[in-house]
C-alpha positions in Angstrom: 0.1 -0.2 -0.2 1.0 3.7 0.3 3.9 4.6 2.5 2.8 7.1 5.2 4.0 10.5 4.8 4.4 10.1 0.9 1.9 11.6 -1.2 1.4 10.5 -4.9 3.5 12.3 -7.3 6.3 12.8 -4.8 9.8 13.5 -6.6 12.8 12.1 -5.2 16.4 12.7 -6.1 18.2 9.3 -5.6 17.2 5.9 -5.4 18.4 5.7 -2.1 15.9 8.0 -0.9 13.2 5.5 -2.0 14.9 3.3 0.0 15.2 5.6 3.2 11.3 6.3 3.1 10.3 2.7 2.5 9.0 3.3 -1.2 11.0 0.7 -2.6 13.3 -1.8 -0.8 16.4 -2.3 -3.3 19.0 0.5 -4.4 19.5 -1.0 -7.8 16.8 -4.0 -8.7 13.7 -2.6 -10.4 11.3 -5.1 -8.4 11.0 -4.6 -4.6 9.7 -7.6 -2.8 9.1 -9.1 0.6 10.7 -12.5 0.4 8.6 -15.6 1.6 10.1 -15.7 5.0 9.1 -11.9 5.7 5.8 -12.2 4.2 2.7 -12.6 6.3 1.3 -14.6 3.6 3.9 -17.1 3.2 5.0 -16.4 -0.5 7.3 -13.5 -1.8 5.3 -10.5 -2.6 6.0 -7.4 -4.9 5.9 -4.4 -3.1 7.1 -1.8 -5.7 8.6 -1.5 -9.2 10.5 1.2 -10.9 10.1 2.2 -14.4 13.2 3.9 -15.7 14.0 2.8 -19.4 16.2 0.0 -18.4 14.6 -2.6 -20.4 13.9 -1.9 -24.2 10.7 -4.3 -23.7 8.4 -2.0 -21.4 5.3 -0.2 -22.8 3.8 2.6 -20.5 0.5 4.5 -21.5 0.4 5.8 -17.9 -2.8 4.2 -16.3 -1.7 0.9 -17.9 1.6 -0.4 -18.8 3.4 -3.7 -19.6 6.4 -4.3 -17.3 9.4 -6.4 -18.5 10.4 -8.7 -15.8 14.2 -8.8 -14.1 16.8 -10.6 -15.3 18.4 -12.1 -18.3 20.6 -9.3 -19.0 17.6 -7.5 -21.3 18.8 -3.9 -20.4 19.8 -1.6 -22.7 23.4 -1.4 -21.5 24.6 -4.8 -21.0 27.9 -5.2 -19.3 29.8 -7.8 -21.4 27.3 -10.6 -20.3 25.5 -13.0 -22.6 21.7 -12.4 -22.8 19.6 -15.6 -21.4 16.2 -16.3 -20.6 14.4 -14.9 -17.3 13.6 -17.1 -14.7 10.5 -17.3 -12.4 12.7 -16.5 -9.3 13.0 -13.3 -6.9 11.4 -10.3 -7.9 9.7 -11.9 -10.9 8.0 -14.7 -8.7 6.9 -11.9 -6.2 5.4 -10.1 -8.9 3.7 -13.2 -10.2 2.6 -14.0 -6.9 0.9 -10.7 -6.5 -1.0 -11.2 -9.8 -2.4 -14.5 -8.0 -3.0 -12.6 -5.0 -4.6 -9.7 -6.0 -2.1 -7.2 -4.2 -1.4 -3.8 -5.4 2.2 -2.6 -6.1 3.7 0.9 -5.9 5.1 2.2 -9.3 7.8 4.8 -9.1 8.9 6.0 -13.0 12.3 7.3 -13.3 12.8 10.4 -15.7 15.7 12.8 -16.6 16.0 15.5 -14.2 14.7 18.8 -14.8 17.4 20.5 -13.5 20.3 18.0 -14.6 19.2 15.9 -17.6 22.1 13.5 -17.4 20.9 12.4 -13.8 17.4 10.5 -13.1 14.5 11.8 -10.5 11.8 9.3 -9.4 8.3 9.8 -9.0 6.0 7.8 -6.8 2.9 7.5 -9.0 0.6 5.5 -6.7 -0.5 1.9 -6.6 -1.1 -0.4 -9.7 -2.6 -4.1 -9.9 -0.8 -6.5 -11.4 -3.3 -8.1 -13.7 -1.6 -10.6 -15.8 1.8 -12.3 -16.0 3.0 -14.2 -19.5 6.4 -15.3 -20.9 7.0 -14.1 -24.4 10.2 -13.7 -26.6 12.0 -10.3 -25.7 13.6 -7.8 -27.9 16.9 -9.6 -27.4 15.5 -13.0 -28.6 15.2 -14.5 -25.1 12.2 -15.2 -23.1 11.0 -12.7 -20.7 8.2 -12.1 -18.1 5.8 -9.3 -19.1 3.6 -8.0 -16.6 0.3 -6.1 -17.4 -0.1 -3.2 -14.5 -3.3 -1.3 -14.3 -3.7 1.7 -12.0 -5.8 1.5 -9.0 -8.9 3.6 -9.1 -9.4 6.4 -6.6 -6.0 8.1 -6.8 -5.2 11.4 -8.5 -5.2 11.7 -12.3 -1.8 11.3 -13.9 
């Protein structure tokens, strides 16, 4: 759910700030989640995702978007690692569980900073339902998980 003291459309300059205020629990990973050992449901569940242009396969229309799962080196800039199929583990598994359990996920969008375009800033855009998960061929030719995300009603308009 929402984090107390954080409003929809609050903007942050660093990913570490997201960690400090409790919006996202990873400094680098795009999918924040509770592992099954910490989850009250006994299954890993996603708590947040960051859309920041790191994957070629993301499609974003604001209120609804398709999010490409993590792993497989599907990133735009790969560090001399060979691309491979994504696996249904860690964040991908947690996000798939959020689909099955109908648990909303916080969405944070990264974009170039208005003051320093070479840096990113991060805007909290509210809660989204993870509606569907499917596996398909990604832009790099490997299998990727795609998650359809839909904005929860009752929030300020984008």
